[in-house]
Structures are given as structure tokens and as C-alpha cells.
C-alpha positions in Angstrom: 32.8 10.2 18.1 35.4 7.9 19.6 34.6 4.3 18.4 37.7 2.4 19.4 36.2 -1.0 18.6 34.1 0.0 15.6 37.1 1.6 14.0 38.7 -1.9 13.8 35.9 -3.0 11.4 36.9 -1.7 7.9 35.5 -4.5 5.7 33.1 -7.5 5.7 33.8 -10.2 8.4 36.1 -7.9 10.4 33.7 -8.4 13.3 35.1 -11.8 13.8 38.3 -10.3 15.1 36.5 -8.6 17.9 36.8 -10.2 21.4 33.6 -11.6 22.9 33.9 -9.4 25.9 33.8 -6.4 23.6 30.5 -7.3 21.9 28.4 -5.1 24.1 30.7 -2.1 23.7 30.6 -2.7 19.9 26.8 -2.7 20.0 26.8 0.6 21.9 29.2 2.1 19.3 27.1 1.0 16.4 24.0 2.5 18.0 25.9 5.7 18.6 26.9 5.9 15.0 23.4 5.3 13.8 21.8 7.8 16.2 24.4 10.5 15.3 23.9 10.2 11.6 20.2 9.8 11.5 19.8 12.8 13.8 21.6 14.8 11.1 20.2 13.3 7.9 16.9 11.7 9.0 16.1 8.1 8.4 14.7 4.9 9.8 15.9 4.9 13.4 13.7 2.6 15.6 13.9 -0.4 13.3 17.7 -0.2 12.8 18.4 0.3 16.6 16.3 -2.8 17.3 18.4 -5.3 15.3 22.0 -4.3 16.2 22.7 -7.5 18.2 20.9 -9.6 15.7 22.9 -8.1 12.9 26.1 -8.7 14.8 25.1 -12.3 15.4 24.5 -12.8 11.7 27.8 -11.4 10.7 29.6 -13.5 13.3 28.0 -16.7 12.1 28.1 -16.0 8.3 30.7 -15.4 5.7 29.8 -12.3 3.6 29.3 -11.8 0.8 29.3 -15.5 0.0 26.5 -16.1 2.4 23.3 -14.1 1.8 21.3 -12.0 4.2 18.0 -10.6 2.8 16.5 -7.8 4.9 12.7 -7.6 4.4 11.7 -3.9 3.7 15.4 -3.1 4.3 15.1 0.0 6.5 16.6 -2.0 9.4 19.9 -2.6 7.6 21.9 0.4 8.9 24.1 -1.8 11.2 24.6 -4.2 8.3 25.9 -1.3 6.2 28.3 -0.2 9.0 29.7 -3.7 9.5 30.3 -4.2 5.8 32.8 -1.5 5.2 30.5 1.5 4.8 31.0 3.2 8.1 33.1 6.0 6.7 30.4 6.9 4.1 27.6 6.5 6.6 27.3 10.3 7.1 26.1 10.5 3.4 23.1 8.3 4.3 20.1 9.2 2.1 21.9 12.2 0.6 22.2 12.8 -3.1 24.9 10.5 -4.4 25.4 9.1 -0.9 24.4 5.8 0.7 20.9 4.5 0.2 18.6 4.1 3.2 17.9 0.5 2.0 20.0 -2.5 0.8 21.1 -1.9 -2.8 22.8 -4.3 -5.2 24.6 -1.4 -6.7 26.1 -0.4 -3.4 27.7 -3.5 -2.0 28.1 -7.2 -2.8 27.0 -7.8 0.8 23.6 -6.5 -0.1 22.2 -9.7 -1.5 18.9 -8.2 -2.7 17.5 -4.7 -3.1 14.6 -4.1 -0.8 12.1 -1.3 0.0 8.7 -3.0 0.2 7.5 -5.4 2.8 6.8 -9.2 2.7 9.3 -9.8 -0.1 12.4 -11.4 1.5 11.2 -15.0 1.9 10.4 -15.2 -1.8 13.7 -13.7 -2.8 15.6 -15.9 -0.3 13.8 -19.0 -1.7 15.1 -18.0 -5.1 18.6 -18.0 -3.8 18.2 -21.4 -2.2 16.9 -22.9 -5.4 19.8 -21.3 -7.4 22.2 -22.8 -4.8 20.7 -26.3 -5.3 20.8 -26.0 -9.1 24.4 -24.8 -9.0 25.3 -27.4 -6.4 26.9 -24.6 -4.4 27.3 -24.2 -0.7 26.3 -21.1 1.2 23.8 -20.0 3.8 20.7 -18.0 3.0 18.9 -16.0 5.6 15.7 -14.0 5.3 15.1 -11.4 8.1 11.4 -10.5 8.2 9.5 -8.5 10.7 6.2 -9.5 12.3 4.5 -6.6 10.6 5.5 -7.9 7.2 3.8 -11.2 8.0 0.5 -9.4 7.5 1.3 -9.4 3.8 0.0 -12.3 1.8 3.2 -12.7 -0.3 5.0 -13.9 2.8 2.7 -16.8 3.1 2.9 -17.7 -0.5 6.6 -18.0 0.0 6.3 -19.9 3.3 4.1 -22.4 1.5 6.8 -23.1 -1.0 9.6 -23.0 1.5 7.9 -25.8 3.5 8.8 -28.2 0.6 12.5 -27.5 0.8 15.0 -30.4 1.4 17.9 -28.1 1.9 18.7 -25.4 4.5 17.0 -22.0 4.6 16.8 -19.8 7.6 13.9 -17.4 8.2 14.4 -15.0 11.1 11.2 -13.6 12.4 12.1 -10.3 14.0 9.3 -9.8 16.4 9.1 -6.3 17.8 5.3 -5.9 17.8 5.5 -3.1 15.3 5.4 -2.4 11.6 5.1 1.3 10.9 2.2 1.5 13.2 1.3 -1.1 15.8 0.5 -4.5 14.3 -3.0 -5.6 13.9 -4.8 -8.9 13.2 -4.6 -12.6 13.9 -0.9 -13.1 13.2 -0.1 -10.5 15.8 -2.3 -12.4 18.3 -0.5 -15.7 17.5 2.9 -14.1 18.1 1.7 -12.4 21.3 0.6 -15.8 22.6 3.9 -17.3 21.6 5.8 -14.6 23.4 4.3 -15.8 26.6 5.8 -19.2 26.0 9.4 -18.3 26.5 9.6 -21.0 29.2 8.7 -23.7 26.6 12.1 -25.3 26.5 12.3 -25.5 30.3 8.8 -27.0 30.4 9.7 -29.5 27.7 12.7 -30.6 29.6 10.7 -31.0 32.8 8.1 -33.1 31.0 10.8 -35.3 29.5 12.6 -35.7 32.8 9.3 -36.6 34.6 8.3 -39.2 31.9 11.8 -40.7 31.8 11.4 -41.7 35.5 8.4 -43.9 34.9 9.7 -47.4 35.2 9.6 -49.6 32.1 7.7 -47.2 29.8 8.9 -43.7 30.2 11.4 -43.6 27.4 8.9 -45.4 25.1 6.3 -42.6 25.8 8.9 -39.9 25.0 9.8 -41.7 21.7 6.1 -41.9 20.7 5.6 -38.2 21.5 8.5 -37.2 19.3 7.1 -39.3 16.4 3.6 -37.9 16.5 2.6 -34.8 14.6 1.4 -33.2 17.7 4.8 -32.8 19.4 5.4 -31.4 22.9 6.0 -28.0 21.2 2.5 -28.0 19.7 1.1 -29.0 23.0 2.5 -26.1 24.9 3.0 -23.3 22.3 -0.5 -22.3 21.0 -1.0 -21.6 17.4 2.1 -23.2 16.0 1.4 -21.9 12.5 5.0 -22.5 11.2 5.2 -26.1 12.5 1.8 -26.8 11.0 3.1 -25.6 7.6 6.0 -28.0 7.8 8.8 -25.6 8.9 10.9 -26.1 12.0 10.3 -23.4 14.6 13.0 -22.3 17.1 12.4 -19.7 19.8 11.4 -17.3 21.1 15.0 -16.1 21.4 16.2 -12.8 23.1 17.3 -10.8 20.1 19.6 -8.6 22.2 21.6 -11.5 23.6 24.3 -12.5 21.2 25.0 -15.8 23.1 21.4 -16.8 22.7 21.5 -15.9 19.0 23.9 -18.8 18.5 20.7 -20.5 17.6 21.6 -19.4 14.1 24.4 -21.9 14.1 22.0 -24.6 15.1 19.6 -23.7 12.4 22.3 -23.9 9.7 22.5 -27.7 10.3 18.8 -28.4 9.5 18.2 -29.7 5.9 15.0 -27.8 5.4 13.4 -24.4 6.2 13.8 -23.1 9.8 12.0 -20.2 11.4 13.9 -18.5 14.3 11.6 -16.4 16.3 13.6 -13.5 17.7 12.1 -11.0 20.1 13.6 -7.5 19.8 12.7 -4.0 21.1 12.2 -1.4 18.5 14.4 1.7 19.2 16.6 -0.3 21.6 19.3 1.9 23.2 17.7 5.3 22.6 15.1 6.0 25.2 13.1 8.4 23.1 12.8 5.8 20.3 11.9 3.0 22.7 9.1 5.1 24.1 7.8 6.3 20.7 8.9 3.7 18.1 6.3 4.9 15.6 7.5 8.5 15.7 11.1 7.4 15.3 10.3 4.9 12.6 11.1 7.3 9.8 12.3 10.5 11.3 13.5 13.9 10.1 16.6 15.4 11.7 16.3 15.7 15.5 18.1 16.8 18.6 19.8 13.8 20.2 19.6 15.2 23.7 15.8 16.0 23.7 14.6 13.6 20.9 12.7 16.6 19.4 12.8 17.5 15.7 15.2 20.2 14.7 13.1 23.3 15.0 11.5 24.4 11.8 8.4 26.3 10.9 5.3 24.2 11.3 3.5 23.9 7.9 0.1 22.5 6.9 0.6 19.4 4.8 -1.7 17.8 2.2 -2.1 15.0 4.7 -3.4 17.5 7.3 -5.9 18.8 4.8 -7.1 15.3 4.0 -7.3 14.5 7.7 -9.5 17.4 8.5 -11.6 17.0 5.4 -12.4 13.3 5.7 -13.2 13.7 9.4 -15.6 16.6 8.6 -17.2 14.5 5.8 -17.6 11.5 8.2 -19.4 13.7 10.7 -22.1 14.5 8.1 -22.2 11.1 6.4 -22.2 7.9 8.4 -21.4 5.9 5.2 -17.8 7.4 5.0 -15.2 4.8 6.1 -11.4 5.0 5.9 -8.9 2.2 5.1 -5.1 2.2 5.3 -2.4 -0.4 5.2 -0.2 0.0 8.3 0.2 3.8 7.7 -2.6 5.5 9.6 -0.3 8.2 11.0 1.5 8.8 7.7 -1.7 9.2 5.7 -3.3 11.6 8.3 -6.0 9.2 9.5 -5.2 9.2 13.2 -7.8 12.0 13.8 -10.4 10.0 11.9 -9.5 6.8 13.9 -9.9 8.8 17.2 -13.3 10.2 16.2 -14.7 7.1 14.3 -12.9 4.0 15.5 -15.6 1.7 14.2 -15.3 3.2 10.7 -11.5 3.1 10.6 -9.7 0.0 9.2 -6.0 -0.6 9.3 -5.5 -3.9 7.5 -1.8 -4.1 8.1 0.8 -4.4 5.3 -1.7 -5.9 2.9 -2.4 -3.4 0.1 -4.1 -6.0 -2.1 -6.6 -6.9 0.6 -7.2 -3.2 1.4 -8.4 -2.5 -2.1 -10.7 -5.5 -2.4 -11.9 -5.0 1.1 -12.9 -1.4 0.1 -14.6 -2.8 -3.0 -16.8 -5.0 -0.7 -17.7 -2.0 1.4 -18.6 0.0 -1.7 -20.7 -2.9 -3.0 -22.6 -2.7 0.3 -23.4 1.0 0.0 -20.5 2.5 2.0 -18.2 5.2 0.8 -14.6 3.9 1.3 -11.5 6.1 1.2 -8.4 4.0 0.7 -5.3 6.1 1.8 -2.0 4.5 0.7 1.3 5.9 -0.5 1.8 5.9 -4.3 4.7 3.4 -4.1 2.6 0.9 -2.1 -0.7 1.3 -4.0 1.0 -0.2 -7.1 1.0 -3.5 -5.1 -2.8 -3.5 -5.4 -2.9 -2.9 -9.2 -4.8 -6.1 -10.1 -7.4 -5.5 -7.4 -7.9 -1.9 -8.6 -8.4 -3.1 -12.1 -10.3 -6.4 -11.4 -12.3 -5.8 -8.2 -13.0 -2.1 -8.4 -12.9 -0.7 -11.9 -14.5 -3.6 -13.8 -17.4 -3.4 -11.4 -17.4 0.5 -11.6 -17.4 0.6 -7.8 -17.1 4.0 -6.1 -13.9 3.4 -4.2 -11.9 6.6 -3.5 -8.2 6.2 -3.6 -6.1 8.8 -1.7 -2.7 8.5 -3.4 -0.4 9.9 -0.8 3.3 10.9 -1.5 2.8 11.0 -5.2 5.7 12.2 -7.2 9.3 12.5 -6.0 9.4 11.8 -2.3 13.1 12.3 -1.7 15.4 10.5 0.7 13.7 7.1 0.8 14.8 6.8 -2.7 14.4 4.4 -5.6 11.9 2.0 -4.1 9.6 4.8 -2.7 9.4 7.4 -5.4 5.7 7.8 -6.4 6.4 8.5 -10.1 4.4 5.7 -11.7 0.8 6.1 -10.3 -0.5 8.2 -13.2 0.7 5.7 -15.7 -0.6 2.5 -14.0 -4.0 4.1 -13.1 -4.3 5.9 -16.5 -4.5 2.6 -18.5 -7.5 1.3 -16.5 -10.9 2.0 -18.2 -13.4 3.9 -15.9 -10.7 5.3 -13.5 -10.9 9.0 -12.8 -7.6 10.6 -11.7 -7.3 14.1 -10.1 -4.5 16.2 -8.8 -4.9 19.5 -6.8 -2.8 22.6 -7.4 -3.2 23.8 -3.8 -4.8 23.0 -0.4 -8.1 24.6 -1.3 -8.5 22.5 -4.4 -7.7 19.3 -2.4 -10.7 20.1 -0.2 -12.9 20.7 -3.2 -11.8 17.5 -4.8 -12.5 15.5 -1.7 -16.0 17.1 -1.6 -16.4 16.2 -5.2 -15.4 12.6 -4.6 -17.9 12.0 -1.8 -20.9 11.4 -4.1 -19.0 10.5 -7.3 -20.4 7.3 -8.7 -17.3 5.5 -9.8 -13.6 4.8 -9.0 -11.6 7.9 -8.4 -8.0 8.6 -7.4 -6.7 11.9 -5.9 -3.0 12.1 -6.0 -0.9 14.7 -4.0 2.7 15.1 -2.9 4.3 14.7 0.5 4.9 18.0 2.4 3.5 21.5 2.5 0.1 22.2 1.1 0.6 25.2 -1.2 -1.3 28.4 -1.4 -0.4 29.1 -5.1 -3.1 30.7 -7.2 -5.2 30.9 -4.1 -7.5 33.5 -5.7 -8.3 31.1 -8.6 -10.9 28.9 -7.1 -13.7 27.7 -9.4 -16.0 24.7 -8.8 -14.6 21.2 -9.5 -16.5 19.9 -12.5 -16.0 16.4 -13.8 -13.4 16.2 -16.5 -12.8 20.0 -16.7 -9.5 21.8 -16.4 -9.0 25.3 -15.0 -7.6 28.3 -17.0 -5.4 30.3 -14.7 -4.3 32.8 -17.2 -5.1 33.4 -20.9 -2.4 34.2 -23.4 -1.3 33.4 -27.0 1.0 31.1 -29.0 2.1 28.9 -26.0 -0.3 27.0 -23.6 1.3 25.4 -20.5 -0.9 22.7 -18.9 0.4 21.6 -15.5 -0.6 18.7 -13.3 -0.9 19.0 -9.5 2.4 19.8 -7.9 3.9 21.1 -11.2 1.5 24.0 -11.2 3.9 25.8 -8.8 6.5 25.9 -11.7 4.2 27.8 -14.0 4.7 31.2 -12.2 8.5 31.2 -12.9 8.0 29.7 -16.4 5.5 32.5 -17.2 7.8 35.2 -16.0 10.7 34.0 -18.1 8.5 33.6 -21.2 7.1 37.2 -20.7 10.7 38.5 -20.5 11.2 36.8 -23.9 8.1 38.3 -25.5 5.7 35.4 -25.0 2.5 35.8 -23.1 1.5 32.2 -22.4 -1.8 30.6 -21.4 -1.5 28.8 -18.1 -3.8 25.9 -17.3 -4.3 23.7 -14.2 -5.1 20.2 -15.6 -7.1 19.2 -12.5 -8.3 16.0 -14.2 -5.6 13.7 -15.5 -8.2 11.3 -16.6 -10.5 12.0 -18.4 -8.6 14.8 -20.2 -10.5 18.0 -20.9 -11.0 17.4 -24.6 -13.1 20.5 -25.1 -10.3 22.7 -23.7 -7.7 20.9 -25.7 -9.7 21.5 -28.9 -9.9 25.2 -28.0 -6.2 25.7 -27.2 -5.0 23.6 -30.1 -6.8 25.9 -32.5 -5.4 29.1 -30.9 -1.8 28.2 -29.9 1.3 27.0 -31.8 2.7 24.9 -28.9 1.1 23.0 -26.0 3.4 22.1 -23.1 2.4 19.5 -20.5 4.1 19.3 -17.1 3.8 16.3 -14.7 5.7 14.8 -11.9 5.4 11.3 -13.3 7.3 9.2 -15.8 6.4 10.3 -19.3 5.6 6.8 -20.5 1.8 6.4 -20.1 1.4 9.7 -18.4 -0.8 12.7 -18.8 1.3 14.3 -21.5 1.1 11.2 -23.7 -2.7 11.3 -23.4 -2.7 14.9 -24.6 -0.3 14.2 -27.4 -2.3 11.2 -28.5 -5.5 13.2 -28.5 -3.9 16.1 -30.5 -2.6 13.7 -33.1 -5.8 11.7 -33.3 -7.7 15.0 -34.0 -5.2 16.0 -36.7 -4.3 19.3 -35.2 -1.0 20.9 -36.5 -0.2 22.2 -33.0 3.1 21.1 -31.6 3.2 19.3 -28.3 6.1 19.3 -25.8 5.8 16.7 -23.0 7.8 17.5 -19.9 8.0 15.0 -17.0 10.3 12.3 -15.7 12.4 10.1 -18.0 11.9 6.4 -18.3 14.2 5.6 -15.4 14.3 5.1 -11.7 15.2 7.9 -9.4 17.7 7.5 -6.6 17.6 9.2 -3.2 18.2 12.8 -2.2 16.4 15.9 -1.1 13.3 16.7 -3.2 14.4 20.1 -4.4 17.7 18.7 -5.8 16.0 15.7 -7.4 13.4 17.9 -9.1 16.2 20.0 -10.6 18.4 17.1 -11.5 15.4 15.5 -13.3 14.5 18.7 -15.2 11.5 19.9 -13.1 12.9 23.4 -12.8 11.2 26.6 -14.0 14.3 28.0 -15.8 15.2 24.7 -17.4 11.6 24.2 -18.6 11.3 27.8 -19.9 14.5 27.4 -21.9 13.2 24.2 -23.4 9.9 25.9 -24.4 11.8 28.9 -26.0 14.0 26.5 -27.9 11.0 24.6 -29.2 8.9 27.6 -30.1 11.7 29.2 -32.0 12.7 26.0 -33.8 
């Protein structure tokens, strides 16, 4: 790849050396760099391609790292990484020990704040502004937030506080009409209306010119209009929500025109919070991504020439199983409804939406609302299934506890992408859901060992009279132990193989490790009992009583942090009952997990059959 202009940029602020007439060529080279590397490693393509010129404009008008850019969610920060001296390492994007797919404080001083979840940037930016005031410092703070993220309530909590500022803060609303899926709700309608008002400035000037020509009173009328709360802007731009909140609104601005983006310099002169409404095209510069922005939002490796994924064997995923099962249940029961938070495609609910549009609810990036909304539906006699990724469901923890579990409402949580998810990294690993759900009284938690068991658990959940969560990993739905298929009975585990001395109890995805573990133990003279936990909460106390009396060592396996996990529940029970049986908990350490492919991350973090078998042998011989 021959990037003559981009090669001149080796460190932050080097972009200021580029001639104006070369800006368009630089934008093309940045896009080429992003497309080439994402096609190899996968990543967030559409969002990053859409903000190339906006990123360039920010870097041209700011002094990094002194000035601060906070990227909401952060998956659109690829151009920012390239322009801040990370171009040579960009081919390691999302790889083990390589560049993160999101801003990271540990990666560069130009990454002012680590991101990964939506609706957070305005709050964090406001913290920077207040710190600047307290320190009597002087630097610019910019929050870049997408229109999709404005469906999250936290953004409005921050806007409410930002309206009180008496020093500068810039909020760039990157309006591309998309979050992960197409935006929904009233905010989207407001912005759609505002988009049609691009001629506002021309109209305002025309009105002023006409009024100024009225002899004797024209200028006075103009002055009065400026002094009133209902300014010309509010007369001609419907739904001026930002102005009504006390923030100055500028725009809409063409987000692909660097000259027009000089509005940023104007905004820096205002002594309070300013919203710059920038209109961009998601996937800009790559026709396949422009036509299918949702598909290319987060994409696996693909062929640049065709836009098609690199050929690989088609597998049935757990999301596919959920999709077919809930659609089938809804055909038989008109009380079944499905709820998601801007991730209908990712959670497998597109088929449900197509078949039952009136019973499908995408609430946007608003997980807290999704949970309490489901609680209301359950109170009215419906059977809600709330499908949200593990990493995002934790945002609705209070609502799960307060609005669902205290009232013992039968809300069914489909905890997608539970466990290690891989390349999205530290902010997206679903390794805490067992712990945060496990502490809530009345919550039932299940995890299937294979695709058949997921179907059975979904069937079980349909008429279960209480809160229930079913967690499963991203990726292929396994066939392991397919001949072992017994009915799902509340609170009961499943014995896959009976043995002596050692009992291995595995949760969900970790069941696949037991075959290799069992083979190694057999080679060393130990015929272990192998158990599929099925129910994380409540634990199967009857089975634990039985194996504690007949085995010297109980081993628990889970793809979750050990703190507060299934293993600790088992250990606590064994100790409480006074059994002499030894317990070995195997799971993830009390730490965050960076990005990389799932297989490598499992092994690095000790979830490997050989590693676990050796730990067991060392423990039993001790």
C-alpha cells in the first residue's frame, strides 16, 4: 500500500504539516489503511470509515494530547489511532498483544478515556472540564457521540449537567442515522427533522435581511428576536431539544467537508457547552459498507473486492438456536414477546421481528429501560425475553434487582456472548454475569452444554414462574455429549459419566473441556465423575451431598471470574455442610481480559484441558 501523504504522519499533530490541497488524498489513504487491515483482522468498519474527515478536522484544530477527544463507544476511533502515531502497529488491531479496537488509556496519551460502552462520553468529558476549571488549566475538551448513543439515558443526565457550564465544552453529535442497528424512537425523529433544516442559516440570513429593510423599526425587531428565548433558530428548526436545555446548537454540518468542519474553531470560543450537529455517512468510501452499514458494523475478515466474508464453513450458532426456538414458541403462545437494546441482528431476533413485528421491541441503546419495560410486560401477563449481550446487561443491574427480582416477575434474560468474546476485548468480555446475577435473591441462572440443551432450557423457561437467565457463548452451538439428553428439571444437574475419587462439575461452555480432561485423568489412573452443572443458581445441593460423600476432590469449571461465581457457591456449600472433601475452583482470575482470539485467550487464562488436568493431578496427589 503506497501512502505517500499518510507516511508523513508519524506522531500526534503531524497532520498539521499536510497541505490543504492534500486533505482529500489523505482521507482516501486513511480509509484504504482501515479497509485493508479490517479485511484481514475483522473489526468495526462502517463507523470508523464514516468519521475520517471529522477525525482529521479534530486533529487539525486541536493540540494532542493536551486537548482531549473522548469517543463515545470508541469503535469509530481507528482514524484517530492512525493519526496519533499508531499506523505502523495498525496491522495488529484486535490481535493478542496488539492494538485495541477501542481507545485505551494504556495505549496512548492521546486516548483521553477508555471506551467500549455507549452514552458515556459526555459524562467523562464533563469530568475533564470540571478538572480543568479546578486546576485553572487551559485545554479543549470534545465529546464525540453518535445519534444512536443518545437513546441512552446517561447521555441526558450528562447534558443536563453540561447545560450549567460557564466554560467551554464541545459535544459533537455524529449523526449517521445508525447505532448497531437502525435507530429507533423520538430522538431519531427529532434528528431526522433537523436534517431537513440544512438551509436554516440561509433562511435566517434572508429573514434578517428582509427585516433590516423595514424603515425605522427593522433593526429593533431583529434585536428583540435575538433577545427572546424563542430565537429564529427555534422558529425554523423543529424540536430544538439542545437549545431548550440551555446548550448552544450549531449545524447541521457536512461531516465529510473539512472546510465546513471549521465550525469546531468557532465552538471553541463559546464559554459554555456547545453541540455541533455533524451529518456523516456510515461506511463512507467503501460502497459495500455504505450499502450495508449494519453488516459492516462489526465484521469478520472479508474480501475487499467483493465485500463478502472470507469463505469458511457455515456453522449453527447459539444465536441461531435461540432465534428458531423463540420464533417457534411465539407461534404457539401469543404472550411471548422479545426485547433487545439496539442489537436485534446480533441476538438473533431478526426472524422473530419479521414474523411478529408487533411483539418485537428494540428500545435502542437503553438497557436499563429494556429491563424495566420487560418487567412491566411481565406484570401485565406477557412472557418477555430480554436478549442482551452479557457485557451490556450489567448496565441494567439495578433494574434486574429492583424491578424484576424483588417482585419475582417472570422475565427471561437471554445473556448473549457470555464468557470470553475475543477481539472486542476488555470492555466486551462477558465474564462477570454469573457473579452479578448470582448475588440476587430469587434469580435462576442456567447454562447449556450444547445446542439441544439450549432448546430444552428455552422450553423450560416459557412457563417458569420467576426471573431466569440463560447464558451462552458467542459462536458455534456445540454437539458435545449429544447422546446425553435428559429433561431439564429445576435446580438439577446432569451426570454425564460416573467415576470415583474426582468429580468434575463444568458450567456451560466449559463442558467441552471435560472430554480432554477425562482422557488425561484416565491415562494417570483416575476415572473421574463428569457433571454438567446446568443450573448455576440454585446449585444442585442433593447432588453435591452425594458426590461430597463419595469423592476426595470436587473440581468446578466456569468461564467467569472466580469471585462470586459458581465455584465459590459450591465451595461455600461444602464448607457449610462440614464435608472433608477438597474443592478446586477453576475459572478466570480477578482481573480484566484484553483482546485476542478466543482460543488463545482461553489458554492464556488457564481454560485448557491439559492445563486443568495437570492442576487436578497435582491437587489429588498433594
